[in-house]
N, C-alpha and C positions, 0 to 999 in steps of 0.2 A: 585580681587580686584582693586577699583579705586584707581587713585593718585588726589592728591585735593593740589595749592598753596589756602597757610595755612597763607591769606595775614595780617590776628590780629597778630599771630605771627610777621611775619614781621617787623610790623605794630611797636610793642610793643618793640624787637631788635632796631630797629633806635630810638625808641624814646629816649631808654637807654642808645645807644653810646649817643647822641646829652647829654645825659645832665652829662656822665660819660667827655663828650670832654669837659662844662663849667667848671665841677668843677677841674677838669683836670687845668685846666688853672686862677682858682682861687688860686687853690694851688700852682701857681707857681707867680702868680703878684696880690692874694686878689683881693676881690670886688672891683670893678670898680663904684665911683662914686653913687648913689642911687642905687644899684640891689643890692636883698634879694632876699631869698629863702625861702618859706615856705616848707617843706620835709613830704609827712606824707606815711606812711611806715603800713606794719602787726610788731606790737610786738610780734606776738605767730607765725612769721614764724622762719624754724627753723637754718635759719646760722644767723639772728638777733644775737644780741649780745647788751645787756645793762642791768642797776643795777636791781636788783633781784627790788627793789623797785617799780621803772617805772613800769616796766613787770606784777607789781602788783598792778599799779595804774588805768597804762594803759593795760588793759587785751588784747586789741582787735588790736586799732590801736593806733596811736602814731602822731603827728604832732611837730617838729620839725623846730625852726626859726636859720638858719644862715644869721648874721647882723652885731649886734654891736661887740659882742667879743664870738671865736670860737676860735679853738685853734690844731695844729695837726690833717688836715684837710691831706691824706694821701687817692687817690684815686687806685684801682687795676683794674683790665677787670668785676668781678663777682660785685663790690658792694664799698663804700667808709668810711672809719672810722674817726670821729670826737670830738674829743672832747668838748660838751658845757656846758652854764654855768643853771646851775637849783638849783635860793632862796643862785647863792652865796656857794654853793657846783658844783666842777668841774665833770663831769661825760663825762669816754669815752664811745663810742657808735660804733656797728659797722654796719652799712645797706645793706644787699645786694637789688641790684638794682631789680631782682624781687621781695624783698617786697614792693617797693615803690607804693604807690595808687595815687597819684599826687604829683606833681612837680611845686610851681608857685611860676614865680619872679612880686612881686602889682609894681615895680617901671616904669615895662615895659607893664602888662596886658596882661605878655603870661604864659600861665598856659599846663600844659599836665594832664589828666589820664588814666591811666588804666585800662580798664575793664575786673571786675575780671570774671572767666571762675571755673561752679563748676566742680570737680576733675570730671574724666570722657568725660567730653563737650568738644567738638571740635568747628572747625569751622563752619566744615557744620553742626552739630547742630542747630548754631540760623537761627531763620526767617530772615529774611534780605526779605528788600522791594523788591515786579517783577517790571522793567519796564515796562513801556506798551509802544503800538507801536507808536500810537502817539511821543512819549519821542522819541524814536526811532529815526524817521524820520526825528523831526524838527533834530537831531545830524547828518542824512548824508545826509540833505540839506544844511547845514549851510556850508560847502566845497564848493557847488556848486553857493551860495549865491554867493561869489568873484566875482566881479570884475574888466576885465578887458579893462583899460583906453592906449587910442594910446597915444603916443606921436606925432603923428601928429595932433594930436587936438591943441594943443598948438601953433603950429607954425605961423608962421605972413605969 
């Protein structure tokens, strides 16, 4: 049995950690300046919690906005809960990090997109572009191209 490094999963974990850190800061200090978030998530995720009328209206995915009004933001290791306003009706919801598909802060043009894998698909199943030999040669020659300058040439 061969073992491999699952870079895709590691990257997703790191990106979810970044979202967690951002939300922890917002929970403690509020949204700074013009920052606001568009968060698209899988409403059918088994751990997502939202009102039935919302999951009926958005059976696959939904984008929520955290900007002018949000309440009761609580951040955990697995996800976050927040109450958002839908047509003057406050609705609590819980969004696990695993359910997030995109996280965007348009105020600073920052965004994360999580690639969705089909059940049973691993990183090894993906067709990754192969690096050709000419690219390898360029990368190997780059460190060799560093020029050493003697200080003697600058002395009078």
